[in-house]
C-alpha atoms as an extended CHARMM CRD file, in Angstrom:
* protein
*
       250  EXT
         1         1  MET       CA              6.1520000000       11.9530000000      -10.2750000000  PROA      1               0.0000000000
         2         2  GLU       CA              3.8490000000        9.3960000000       -8.6570000000  PROA      2               0.0000000000
         3         3  VAL       CA              2.9990000000        9.4960000000       -4.9670000000  PROA      3               0.0000000000
         4         4  ASN       CA              1.7600000000        6.5170000000       -2.9780000000  PROA      4               0.0000000000
         5         5  GLU       CA             -1.1000000000        6.9260000000       -0.4920000000  PROA      5               0.0000000000
         6         6  ASN       CA              1.4250000000        7.0300000000        2.3470000000  PROA      6               0.0000000000
         7         7  GLY       CA              2.9190000000       10.1750000000        0.8040000000  PROA      7               0.0000000000
         8         8  SER       CA              6.1920000000        8.6940000000       -0.4110000000  PROA      8               0.0000000000
         9         9  ALA       CA              7.2770000000        9.6760000000       -3.8960000000  PROA      9               0.0000000000
        10        10  LYS       CA              8.1680000000        7.3680000000       -6.7680000000  PROA      10              0.0000000000
        11        11  ARG       CA             10.3470000000        8.9940000000       -9.3800000000  PROA      11              0.0000000000
        12        12  ALA       CA              9.5660000000        8.4130000000      -13.0260000000  PROA      12              0.0000000000
        13        13  GLU       CA             12.0930000000        6.4860000000      -15.0320000000  PROA      13              0.0000000000
        14        14  GLY       CA             14.4080000000        8.4530000000      -17.2600000000  PROA      14              0.0000000000
        15        15  ASN       CA             16.6140000000       11.4950000000      -16.7580000000  PROA      15              0.0000000000
        16        16  GLY       CA             16.5710000000       15.1220000000      -17.7190000000  PROA      16              0.0000000000
        17        17  GLY       CA             13.9520000000       17.6700000000      -18.6770000000  PROA      17              0.0000000000
        18        18  LYS       CA             13.1050000000       15.9850000000      -21.9780000000  PROA      18              0.0000000000
        19        19  SER       CA             11.9220000000       12.8400000000      -20.2140000000  PROA      19              0.0000000000
        20        20  TYR       CA              9.7480000000       14.8970000000      -17.8810000000  PROA      20              0.0000000000
        21        21  SER       CA              8.3250000000       16.9200000000      -20.7840000000  PROA      21              0.0000000000
        22        22  ASP       CA              7.5340000000       13.7490000000      -22.7330000000  PROA      22              0.0000000000
        23        23  SER       CA              5.8300000000       12.3010000000      -19.6670000000  PROA      23              0.0000000000
        24        24  LEU       CA              3.6450000000       15.3960000000      -19.3220000000  PROA      24              0.0000000000
        25        25  LYS       CA              2.6640000000       15.2860000000      -22.9990000000  PROA      25              0.0000000000
        26        26  LEU       CA              1.7100000000       11.6140000000      -22.6850000000  PROA      26              0.0000000000
        27        27  ARG       CA             -0.3670000000       12.3250000000      -19.5960000000  PROA      27              0.0000000000
        28        28  ALA       CA             -2.0470000000       15.2550000000      -21.3580000000  PROA      28              0.0000000000
        29        29  GLU       CA             -3.0000000000       12.9890000000      -24.2680000000  PROA      29              0.0000000000
        30        30  GLN       CA             -4.5210000000       10.5050000000      -21.8320000000  PROA      30              0.0000000000
        31        31  VAL       CA             -6.7370000000       13.0590000000      -20.0640000000  PROA      31              0.0000000000
        32        32  ARG       CA             -7.6160000000       15.4850000000      -22.8660000000  PROA      32              0.0000000000
        33        33  HSD       CA            -11.0260000000       13.7930000000      -23.3350000000  PROA      33              0.0000000000
        34        34  PHE       CA            -11.9580000000       14.4700000000      -19.6860000000  PROA      34              0.0000000000
        35        35  ALA       CA            -14.6010000000       17.1730000000      -19.2250000000  PROA      35              0.0000000000
        36        36  LEU       CA            -12.1840000000       19.2010000000      -17.0990000000  PROA      36              0.0000000000
        37        37  PHE       CA             -9.8780000000       19.7340000000      -20.1000000000  PROA      37              0.0000000000
        38        38  GLU       CA            -12.4640000000       20.0800000000      -22.8570000000  PROA      38              0.0000000000
        39        39  GLY       CA            -11.4260000000       22.7290000000      -25.3970000000  PROA      39              0.0000000000
        40        40  ILE       CA             -8.0680000000       23.3550000000      -23.7170000000  PROA      40              0.0000000000
        41        41  PRO       CA             -5.0390000000       23.0790000000      -26.0590000000  PROA      41              0.0000000000
        42        42  LEU       CA             -2.7120000000       20.1610000000      -25.3770000000  PROA      42              0.0000000000
        43        43  GLU       CA              0.1590000000       22.4970000000      -24.5210000000  PROA      43              0.0000000000
        44        44  ASP       CA             -1.9250000000       24.2760000000      -21.8710000000  PROA      44              0.0000000000
        45        45  THR       CA             -3.1780000000       20.9470000000      -20.5340000000  PROA      45              0.0000000000
        46        46  SER       CA              0.4410000000       19.9060000000      -20.0390000000  PROA      46              0.0000000000
        47        47  LYS       CA              1.1170000000       23.0940000000      -18.0790000000  PROA      47              0.0000000000
        48        48  ILE       CA             -1.8990000000       22.4700000000      -15.8630000000  PROA      48              0.0000000000
        49        49  LEU       CA             -0.8190000000       18.8840000000      -15.2450000000  PROA      49              0.0000000000
        50        50  ALA       CA              2.7030000000       19.9960000000      -14.3610000000  PROA      50              0.0000000000
        51        51  THR       CA              1.3520000000       21.2710000000      -11.0340000000  PROA      51              0.0000000000
        52        52  ALA       CA             -0.3320000000       17.9410000000      -10.1650000000  PROA      52              0.0000000000
        53        53  TYR       CA              1.0240000000       14.6310000000       -8.9760000000  PROA      53              0.0000000000
        54        54  GLN       CA             -0.2520000000       11.0810000000       -9.4430000000  PROA      54              0.0000000000
        55        55  ARG       CA             -1.5530000000        8.9180000000       -6.6180000000  PROA      55              0.0000000000
        56        56  ARG       CA             -2.7790000000        5.3760000000       -6.1860000000  PROA      56              0.0000000000
        57        57  TYR       CA             -5.3650000000        4.3470000000       -3.5940000000  PROA      57              0.0000000000
        58        58  SER       CA             -6.2760000000        0.9050000000       -2.3270000000  PROA      58              0.0000000000
        59        59  PRO       CA             -9.8760000000       -0.3530000000       -2.0100000000  PROA      59              0.0000000000
        60        60  GLY       CA            -11.5950000000        0.9930000000        1.0960000000  PROA      60              0.0000000000
        61        61  LYS       CA             -9.2580000000        3.9850000000        1.3810000000  PROA      61              0.0000000000
        62        62  THR       CA            -11.0100000000        7.1220000000        2.6570000000  PROA      62              0.0000000000
        63        63  LEU       CA             -9.7520000000       10.1780000000        0.7640000000  PROA      63              0.0000000000
        64        64  PHE       CA            -11.5200000000       12.7820000000        2.8870000000  PROA      64              0.0000000000
        65        65  PHE       CA            -14.3550000000       13.0380000000        5.3930000000  PROA      65              0.0000000000
        66        66  GLU       CA            -17.4790000000       15.1590000000        5.3890000000  PROA      66              0.0000000000
        67        67  GLY       CA            -16.6150000000       18.4090000000        7.1710000000  PROA      67              0.0000000000
        68        68  ASP       CA            -12.8660000000       18.2720000000        6.4440000000  PROA      68              0.0000000000
        69        69  PRO       CA            -11.3250000000       21.4690000000        5.0560000000  PROA      69              0.0000000000
        70        70  VAL       CA            -10.5450000000       21.2470000000        1.3420000000  PROA      70              0.0000000000
        71        71  ARG       CA             -6.7840000000       20.8680000000        0.9570000000  PROA      71              0.0000000000
        72        72  GLN       CA             -6.5620000000       19.0500000000       -2.3770000000  PROA      72              0.0000000000
        73        73  ILE       CA             -8.4010000000       18.7500000000       -5.6700000000  PROA      73              0.0000000000
        74        74  ILE       CA             -8.6390000000       15.1260000000       -6.8260000000  PROA      74              0.0000000000
        75        75  LEU       CA             -9.3260000000       14.0850000000      -10.4210000000  PROA      75              0.0000000000
        76        76  LEU       CA             -9.9150000000       10.3570000000      -10.8750000000  PROA      76              0.0000000000
        77        77  THR       CA             -7.9760000000        8.7340000000      -13.7090000000  PROA      77              0.0000000000
        78        78  GLY       CA             -9.1350000000        5.2210000000      -12.8870000000  PROA      78              0.0000000000
        79        79  GLY       CA            -11.2080000000        3.2350000000      -10.4230000000  PROA      79              0.0000000000
        80        80  CYS       CA            -14.3550000000        4.1890000000       -8.5490000000  PROA      80              0.0000000000
        81        81  VAL       CA            -15.0280000000        6.3630000000       -5.4930000000  PROA      81              0.0000000000
        82        82  LYS       CA            -18.1910000000        6.5690000000       -3.4050000000  PROA      82              0.0000000000
        83        83  LEU       CA            -19.3010000000        9.9870000000       -2.1390000000  PROA      83              0.0000000000
        84        84  SER       CA            -21.7110000000        9.8550000000        0.7840000000  PROA      84              0.0000000000
        85        85  GLN       CA            -23.1770000000       11.7670000000        3.7010000000  PROA      85              0.0000000000
        86        86  THR       CA            -24.1570000000       10.5220000000        7.1530000000  PROA      86              0.0000000000
        87        87  GLY       CA            -27.5920000000       11.1510000000        8.6580000000  PROA      87              0.0000000000
        88        88  PRO       CA            -28.2190000000       12.2030000000       12.2890000000  PROA      88              0.0000000000
        89        89  LEU       CA            -28.7110000000        8.5660000000       13.3350000000  PROA      89              0.0000000000
        90        90  GLY       CA            -25.5840000000        7.3700000000       11.5390000000  PROA      90              0.0000000000
        91        91  GLN       CA            -27.2830000000        6.1050000000        8.3870000000  PROA      91              0.0000000000
        92        92  GLU       CA            -25.2810000000        6.4500000000        5.1630000000  PROA      92              0.0000000000
        93        93  VAL       CA            -26.7340000000        8.1990000000        2.1240000000  PROA      93              0.0000000000
        94        94  ILE       CA            -24.8010000000        7.6920000000       -1.1080000000  PROA      94              0.0000000000
        95        95  LEU       CA            -24.8070000000       10.8450000000       -3.2100000000  PROA      95              0.0000000000
        96        96  ARG       CA            -23.0340000000        9.4220000000       -6.2430000000  PROA      96              0.0000000000
        97        97  LEU       CA            -20.2730000000        7.1840000000       -7.5150000000  PROA      97              0.0000000000
        98        98  ALA       CA            -17.4250000000        8.8790000000       -9.3420000000  PROA      98              0.0000000000
        99        99  GLY       CA            -15.3930000000        7.1940000000      -12.0560000000  PROA      99              0.0000000000
       100       100  GLU       CA            -12.6090000000        7.9930000000      -14.4980000000  PROA      100             0.0000000000
       101       101  GLY       CA            -12.4280000000       11.6500000000      -15.5000000000  PROA      101             0.0000000000
       102       102  GLU       CA            -14.5250000000       12.9700000000      -12.6050000000  PROA      102             0.0000000000
       103       103  ILE       CA            -13.5810000000       15.5220000000       -9.9590000000  PROA      103             0.0000000000
       104       104  LEU       CA            -14.2470000000       14.3410000000       -6.4180000000  PROA      104             0.0000000000
       105       105  CYS       CA            -14.3540000000       17.7930000000       -4.8770000000  PROA      105             0.0000000000
       106       106  THR       CA            -17.2990000000       20.0100000000       -5.7430000000  PROA      106             0.0000000000
       107       107  GLU       CA            -15.8000000000       22.5800000000       -3.3730000000  PROA      107             0.0000000000
       108       108  CYS       CA            -12.8060000000       23.6810000000       -5.4130000000  PROA      108             0.0000000000
       109       109  PHE       CA            -11.4040000000       26.5690000000       -3.4120000000  PROA      109             0.0000000000
       110       110  ALA       CA             -9.5680000000       27.2410000000       -0.1790000000  PROA      110             0.0000000000
       111       111  GLY       CA            -11.7110000000       28.0480000000        2.8400000000  PROA      111             0.0000000000
       112       112  CYS       CA            -14.3670000000       25.5070000000        1.8190000000  PROA      112             0.0000000000
       113       113  TYR       CA            -15.2290000000       22.2560000000        3.5610000000  PROA      113             0.0000000000
       114       114  HSD       CA            -16.0680000000       18.9050000000        2.0360000000  PROA      114             0.0000000000
       115       115  CYS       CA            -19.8190000000       18.2390000000        2.0310000000  PROA      115             0.0000000000
       116       116  SER       CA            -19.3390000000       14.4700000000        1.6780000000  PROA      116             0.0000000000
       117       117  THR       CA            -17.0400000000       11.5700000000        2.5410000000  PROA      117             0.0000000000
       118       118  ALA       CA            -15.0630000000        9.9580000000       -0.3070000000  PROA      118             0.0000000000
       119       119  GLN       CA            -14.1280000000        6.2780000000       -0.1310000000  PROA      119             0.0000000000
       120       120  CYS       CA            -12.5720000000        4.0550000000       -2.8010000000  PROA      120             0.0000000000
       121       121  MET       CA            -14.8350000000        1.2220000000       -3.9470000000  PROA      121             0.0000000000
       122       122  LYS       CA            -11.8680000000       -0.4440000000       -5.6470000000  PROA      122             0.0000000000
       123       123  ALA       CA             -8.2350000000        0.3020000000       -6.4660000000  PROA      123             0.0000000000
       124       124  SER       CA             -8.1330000000        3.8080000000       -7.9390000000  PROA      124             0.0000000000
       125       125  THR       CA             -5.7060000000        6.2980000000       -9.4400000000  PROA      125             0.0000000000
       126       126  ALA       CA             -5.8920000000       10.0800000000       -9.4910000000  PROA      126             0.0000000000
       127       127  LEU       CA             -4.2240000000       13.3500000000      -10.3360000000  PROA      127             0.0000000000
       128       128  VAL       CA             -3.9720000000       15.5540000000       -7.2610000000  PROA      128             0.0000000000
       129       129  TRP       CA             -3.4110000000       19.2900000000       -6.9060000000  PROA      129             0.0000000000
       130       130  GLU       CA             -2.7480000000       21.0650000000       -3.6450000000  PROA      130             0.0000000000
       131       131  ILE       CA             -5.4800000000       23.6740000000       -3.2840000000  PROA      131             0.0000000000
       132       132  GLY       CA             -3.1590000000       26.6680000000       -3.6850000000  PROA      132             0.0000000000
       133       133  GLN       CA             -1.6270000000       25.2570000000       -6.8680000000  PROA      133             0.0000000000
       134       134  PHE       CA             -5.0490000000       24.5250000000       -8.3050000000  PROA      134             0.0000000000
       135       135  GLN       CA             -6.2740000000       28.0510000000       -7.6470000000  PROA      135             0.0000000000
       136       136  ALA       CA             -3.1780000000       29.3870000000       -9.3770000000  PROA      136             0.0000000000
       137       137  VAL       CA             -3.7930000000       27.4110000000      -12.5910000000  PROA      137             0.0000000000
       138       138  VAL       CA             -7.4960000000       28.3500000000      -12.5700000000  PROA      138             0.0000000000
       139       139  ASP       CA             -6.4810000000       32.0070000000      -12.3880000000  PROA      139             0.0000000000
       140       140  ARG       CA             -4.0190000000       31.4820000000      -15.2230000000  PROA      140             0.0000000000
       141       141  PHE       CA             -6.2640000000       29.4580000000      -17.5580000000  PROA      141             0.0000000000
       142       142  SER       CA             -9.7740000000       30.9150000000      -17.7300000000  PROA      142             0.0000000000
       143       143  SER       CA            -11.0300000000       27.9790000000      -19.8230000000  PROA      143             0.0000000000
       144       144  LEU       CA            -10.2660000000       25.6740000000      -16.9030000000  PROA      144             0.0000000000
       145       145  GLY       CA            -12.5230000000       27.7580000000      -14.6650000000  PROA      145             0.0000000000
       146       146  ARG       CA            -15.3290000000       27.5850000000      -17.2260000000  PROA      146             0.0000000000
       147       147  ASN       CA            -14.9640000000       23.8170000000      -17.4620000000  PROA      147             0.0000000000
       148       148  ILE       CA            -15.1680000000       23.4970000000      -13.6890000000  PROA      148             0.0000000000
       149       149  SER       CA            -18.4450000000       25.4260000000      -13.7280000000  PROA      149             0.0000000000
       150       150  CYS       CA            -19.8210000000       23.1150000000      -16.4440000000  PROA      150             0.0000000000
       151       151  VAL       CA            -18.7610000000       20.0070000000      -14.5170000000  PROA      151             0.0000000000
       152       152  LEU       CA            -20.3780000000       21.2510000000      -11.3140000000  PROA      152             0.0000000000
       153       153  LEU       CA            -23.6100000000       22.1700000000      -13.1300000000  PROA      153             0.0000000000
       154       154  LYS       CA            -23.7330000000       18.6940000000      -14.6860000000  PROA      154             0.0000000000
       155       155  THR       CA            -23.2150000000       17.0860000000      -11.2820000000  PROA      155             0.0000000000
       156       156  LEU       CA            -25.9750000000       19.2290000000       -9.7910000000  PROA      156             0.0000000000
       157       157  ASN       CA            -28.3080000000       18.3230000000      -12.6510000000  PROA      157             0.0000000000
       158       158  GLN       CA            -27.6820000000       14.6120000000      -12.0970000000  PROA      158             0.0000000000
       159       159  LEU       CA            -28.4940000000       14.9730000000       -8.3990000000  PROA      159             0.0000000000
       160       160  GLU       CA            -31.6870000000       16.8590000000       -9.2690000000  PROA      160             0.0000000000
       161       161  ILE       CA            -32.7420000000       14.0830000000      -11.6520000000  PROA      161             0.0000000000
       162       162  ARG       CA            -32.1560000000       11.4400000000       -9.0060000000  PROA      162             0.0000000000
       163       163  PHE       CA            -34.1160000000       13.4750000000       -6.4430000000  PROA      163             0.0000000000
       164       164  ARG       CA            -37.0310000000       13.7220000000       -8.8730000000  PROA      164             0.0000000000
       165       165  GLU       CA            -36.8680000000        9.9880000000       -9.5310000000  PROA      165             0.0000000000
       166       166  ILE       CA            -36.9790000000        9.1800000000       -5.8250000000  PROA      166             0.0000000000
       167       167  CYS       CA            -39.9900000000       11.4600000000       -5.3430000000  PROA      167             0.0000000000
       168       168  THR       CA            -42.0310000000       10.4190000000       -8.3770000000  PROA      168             0.0000000000
       169       169  GLU       CA            -40.9990000000        7.0450000000       -9.8010000000  PROA      169             0.0000000000
       170       170  ARG       CA            -41.4480000000        3.4340000000       -8.7830000000  PROA      170             0.0000000000
       171       171  VAL       CA            -38.5560000000        1.4640000000       -7.3300000000  PROA      171             0.0000000000
       172       172  ALA       CA            -38.0350000000       -0.6560000000      -10.4660000000  PROA      172             0.0000000000
       173       173  THR       CA            -37.7630000000        2.4700000000      -12.6110000000  PROA      173             0.0000000000
       174       174  ARG       CA            -35.3410000000        4.1520000000      -10.2280000000  PROA      174             0.0000000000
       175       175  LEU       CA            -33.2050000000        1.0400000000      -10.0640000000  PROA      175             0.0000000000
       176       176  SER       CA            -33.0710000000        0.5250000000      -13.8420000000  PROA      176             0.0000000000
       177       177  SER       CA            -32.2060000000        4.2050000000      -14.4220000000  PROA      177             0.0000000000
       178       178  GLU       CA            -29.4460000000        4.0990000000      -11.8090000000  PROA      178             0.0000000000
       179       179  LEU       CA            -27.9190000000        0.9320000000      -13.2350000000  PROA      179             0.0000000000
       180       180  VAL       CA            -27.8650000000        2.4480000000      -16.7230000000  PROA      180             0.0000000000
       181       181  ARG       CA            -26.1090000000        5.5660000000      -15.3780000000  PROA      181             0.0000000000
       182       182  LEU       CA            -23.6000000000        3.5340000000      -13.3840000000  PROA      182             0.0000000000
       183       183  ALA       CA            -22.8550000000        1.3400000000      -16.3970000000  PROA      183             0.0000000000
       184       184  LYS       CA            -21.7780000000        4.4560000000      -18.3100000000  PROA      184             0.0000000000
       185       185  GLN       CA            -19.9140000000        6.0830000000      -15.4180000000  PROA      185             0.0000000000
       186       186  VAL       CA            -18.0970000000        3.2680000000      -13.6300000000  PROA      186             0.0000000000
       187       187  GLY       CA            -18.9670000000        0.0510000000      -15.4910000000  PROA      187             0.0000000000
       188       188  GLN       CA            -16.2070000000       -2.2980000000      -16.6310000000  PROA      188             0.0000000000
       189       189  ARG       CA            -16.6870000000       -4.2820000000      -19.8370000000  PROA      189             0.0000000000
       190       190  SER       CA            -15.9510000000       -7.9840000000      -19.6100000000  PROA      190             0.0000000000
       191       191  ASN       CA            -16.9000000000      -10.7950000000      -22.0250000000  PROA      191             0.0000000000
       192       192  GLY       CA            -19.3800000000       -8.5590000000      -23.8130000000  PROA      192             0.0000000000
       193       193  HSD       CA            -21.1500000000       -7.5270000000      -20.6010000000  PROA      193             0.0000000000
       194       194  ILE       CA            -20.7810000000       -4.6270000000      -18.1410000000  PROA      194             0.0000000000
       195       195  GLU       CA            -19.9120000000       -5.1860000000      -14.5050000000  PROA      195             0.0000000000
       196       196  ILE       CA            -20.6460000000       -2.6120000000      -11.7970000000  PROA      196             0.0000000000
       197       197  ALA       CA            -18.7770000000       -3.0550000000       -8.5230000000  PROA      197             0.0000000000
       198       198  ILE       CA            -21.5360000000       -2.0190000000       -6.1400000000  PROA      198             0.0000000000
       199       199  SER       CA            -23.3390000000       -4.0340000000       -3.4830000000  PROA      199             0.0000000000
       200       200  GLN       CA            -27.1100000000       -4.4120000000       -3.3990000000  PROA      200             0.0000000000
       201       201  ARG       CA            -27.1250000000       -2.5490000000       -0.0890000000  PROA      201             0.0000000000
       202       202  ASP       CA            -25.4020000000        0.4360000000       -1.7040000000  PROA      202             0.0000000000
       203       203  LEU       CA            -27.8160000000        0.2850000000       -4.6450000000  PROA      203             0.0000000000
       204       204  ALA       CA            -30.6730000000        0.5170000000       -2.1520000000  PROA      204             0.0000000000
       205       205  ARG       CA            -29.0660000000        3.5580000000       -0.5490000000  PROA      205             0.0000000000
       206       206  MET       CA            -28.6130000000        5.2480000000       -3.9100000000  PROA      206             0.0000000000
       207       207  THR       CA            -32.2020000000        4.6920000000       -4.9850000000  PROA      207             0.0000000000
       208       208  GLY       CA            -33.9650000000        5.4260000000       -1.7040000000  PROA      208             0.0000000000
       209       209  THR       CA            -35.3600000000        1.9570000000       -1.1020000000  PROA      209             0.0000000000
       210       210  THR       CA            -34.7090000000       -1.2100000000        0.8990000000  PROA      210             0.0000000000
       211       211  LEU       CA            -32.2300000000       -4.0360000000        0.4060000000  PROA      211             0.0000000000
       212       212  PHE       CA            -35.1760000000       -6.4540000000        0.1740000000  PROA      212             0.0000000000
       213       213  SER       CA            -36.7310000000       -4.5120000000       -2.7240000000  PROA      213             0.0000000000
       214       214  VAL       CA            -33.4580000000       -4.3190000000       -4.6610000000  PROA      214             0.0000000000
       215       215  SER       CA            -32.7820000000       -8.0310000000       -4.1440000000  PROA      215             0.0000000000
       216       216  ARG       CA            -36.3110000000       -8.9600000000       -5.2540000000  PROA      216             0.0000000000
       217       217  ILE       CA            -36.2150000000       -6.8270000000       -8.4220000000  PROA      217             0.0000000000
       218       218  LEU       CA            -32.7280000000       -7.9810000000       -9.4140000000  PROA      218             0.0000000000
       219       219  GLY       CA            -33.9030000000      -11.5630000000       -8.9560000000  PROA      219             0.0000000000
       220       220  GLN       CA            -36.7770000000      -10.9430000000      -11.3530000000  PROA      220             0.0000000000
       221       221  TRP       CA            -34.4650000000       -9.3130000000      -13.8920000000  PROA      221             0.0000000000
       222       222  GLU       CA            -32.0140000000      -12.2040000000      -13.5690000000  PROA      222             0.0000000000
       223       223  GLU       CA            -34.7990000000      -14.6200000000      -14.5610000000  PROA      223             0.0000000000
       224       224  GLN       CA            -35.4390000000      -12.4100000000      -17.6160000000  PROA      224             0.0000000000
       225       225  GLY       CA            -31.7570000000      -12.4810000000      -18.5900000000  PROA      225             0.0000000000
       226       226  MET       CA            -31.0920000000       -8.7680000000      -18.0160000000  PROA      226             0.0000000000
       227       227  VAL       CA            -28.6590000000       -8.8910000000      -15.0760000000  PROA      227             0.0000000000
       228       228  LYS       CA            -26.5430000000      -11.2780000000      -13.0400000000  PROA      228             0.0000000000
       229       229  PRO       CA            -26.2000000000      -10.0720000000       -9.4260000000  PROA      229             0.0000000000
       230       230  HSD       CA            -23.4350000000      -11.3360000000       -7.1720000000  PROA      230             0.0000000000
       231       231  ARG       CA            -22.1820000000      -10.5130000000       -3.6910000000  PROA      231             0.0000000000
       232       232  GLN       CA            -20.2130000000       -7.3490000000       -4.4620000000  PROA      232             0.0000000000
       233       233  GLY       CA            -21.6230000000       -6.2570000000       -7.8040000000  PROA      233             0.0000000000
       234       234  VAL       CA            -24.0260000000       -6.5770000000      -10.6640000000  PROA      234             0.0000000000
       235       235  VAL       CA            -23.2630000000       -7.7840000000      -14.1760000000  PROA      235             0.0000000000
       236       236  ILE       CA            -25.5130000000       -6.1470000000      -16.7590000000  PROA      236             0.0000000000
       237       237  LEU       CA            -26.2680000000       -8.6110000000      -19.5240000000  PROA      237             0.0000000000
       238       238  ASP       CA            -28.7220000000       -6.4630000000      -21.5030000000  PROA      238             0.0000000000
       239       239  VAL       CA            -28.2940000000       -2.6970000000      -21.2090000000  PROA      239             0.0000000000
       240       240  ALA       CA            -30.9170000000       -2.0060000000      -23.8760000000  PROA      240             0.0000000000
       241       241  ALA       CA            -33.5400000000       -3.9130000000      -21.8830000000  PROA      241             0.0000000000
       242       242  LEU       CA            -32.8170000000       -1.8180000000      -18.7840000000  PROA      242             0.0000000000
       243       243  GLU       CA            -32.9640000000        1.3920000000      -20.8270000000  PROA      243             0.0000000000
       244       244  ASN       CA            -36.3100000000        0.3750000000      -22.3130000000  PROA      244             0.0000000000
       245       245  LEU       CA            -37.6290000000       -0.4740000000      -18.8770000000  PROA      245             0.0000000000
       246       246  SER       CA            -36.7270000000        2.9170000000      -17.4960000000  PROA      246             0.0000000000
       247       247  HSD       CA            -38.2130000000        4.6920000000      -20.5500000000  PROA      247             0.0000000000
       248       248  ILE       CA            -41.4500000000        2.6930000000      -20.4010000000  PROA      248             0.0000000000
       249       249  ASP       CA            -41.9320000000        3.2170000000      -16.6660000000  PROA      249             0.0000000000
       250       250  SER       CA            -40.9050000000        6.8760000000      -16.5350000000  PROA      250             0.0000000000
């Protein structure tokens, strides 16, 4: 079953239990490469997915706010979501962008509160569990709990790396490293290049610098044929050049 963002359900085509079972198996095949399901047999993955429902979100949709109680666990199956916090003076700090296969909620259990605000950068799709249902499948499938721990540790490690970069590396290095990461996480391939749907202002927020600095550096890289910035994104023309730049400067 698919649920729109207004909460109304859309029933899958077909009748009977066989159609539903086939749909679950197909969905399990599509997500089995996600880190959340690593090492979990396909049959068990289908059982876990049976407790979730599909949702679609439009660009700009806010999925939850910082400080909200955790009511759902959201696993992205497509699109891109920005997770951010707000400073005491109202300034936005972008913690990370999440793409296909990533869990939006690092707080996975009832009684917790979201530590960030999640907003869709573009049209996105997700599998959603109500918190009670998710806890039940975690209790039933111990491998799922282990995978959650691994995912959270990886997310923490990425945040630690970015913190170290902001404290120790030059702006150009931070920017090249972030673009390489985003290309792998949320980049879309088109005509042999990779497009990242993120504004220069958001890039500045992610790398702890100013819009002027990001614009200046991207302009230099455009002259060198590495990137092609535009109003709402950046097209990476030469990923290897950006990787070499970050390695040389780090």
